[in-house]
C-alpha positions, -999 to +999 in steps of 0.1 A: -427+785+676-448+754+675-440+727+700-422+729+733-421+713+767-451+691+773-463+676+806-459+639+812-493+622+815-501+597+841-518+573+818-522+564+782-560+568+782-587+542+777-587+523+745-552+531+734-530+503+722-494+502+732-468+498+704-444+475+723-445+442+741-433+441+777-401+423+766-394+451+740-402+477+767-377+461+790-350+461+763-358+498+756-355+507+793-321+491+795-310+508+762-320+542+776-302+536+810-270+522+794-267+542+762-265+579+754-290+581+725-320+559+716-342+567+686-376+551+681-383+552+643-414+545+623-437+558+597-465+570+620-460+596+647-486+585+672-471+551+682-436+566+683-448+595+705-468+572+728-438+549+732-411+575+740-434+594+764-443+562+782-406+552+785-399+587+798-427+585+824-416+552+837-379+561+838-383+595+854-373+583+888-341+569+874-327+604+866-319+628+894-331+658+874-360+640+858-373+640+823-379+669+798-401+662+768-397+685+738-425+681+712-418+694+677-442+697+648-423+721+626-387+730+619-368+734+652-334+752+652-311+757+682-329+789+692-363+770+693-347+741+712-331+763+738-364+783+742-383+750+748-357+739+773-361+772+790-394+759+803-377+730+822-382+735+859-349+747+874-335+759+841-321+794+846-336+823+826-321+822+791-321+853+769-331+844+733-304+824+715-282+816+745-274+780+736-241+781+756-259+789+788-283+760+782-254+737+774-236+747+806-268+741+826-275+707+810-239+696+813-244+694+850-277+674+849-286+638+852-316+638+830-334+622+801-343+645+772-372+632+751-373+646+716-407+639+700-408+647+663-370+648+658-374+648+620-381+685+625-347+693+640-326+715+618-290+705+611-276+731+635-298+718+663-285+683+656-249+696+657-256+714+690-271+682+705-240+662+694-217+688+711-240+688+742-237+650+745-199+653+745-199+676+775-229+663+794-221+629+809-255+626+827-276+635+797-295+608+778-316+614+747-346+594+738-359+605+704-389+597+682-388+603+645-392+589+610-355+584+608-325+579+632-307+610+644-274+596+630-255+602+662-224+581+668-235+564+700-271+560+688-292+528+692-323+526+669-356+508+676-378+506+645-416+503+650 
């Protein structure tokens, strides 16, 4: 499996340019807090990744259970997604392929799930995430990908 949970970094690093103005960033913060799904789309991965990780870092204190960042660089199915989520602090041990246990645990969380590289999500993983959003009132998804996730409550921010 390529990808998985990645740590939130404290800074963007010297010399990096940020792909959003402060006004855009403010609108994105509000969209994440008030909506269920926000997808940052664009042709190039680096600016999308930089933006969603920075939003996640800045909003971490707004979510009781924090932020989980899942980075994907190849096809990700439900099994891969639940394995990556198994690395989230506090997540109970999940035997391989136990998406129901992960969904039960996440249904009780107040957290932001950042999906970096969501164009790699398989259709069954997208279906699982849709079902998860229906039963997890405190879960928010912030995704970065070439295209929107096509979820009903989704807001899209093109770069």
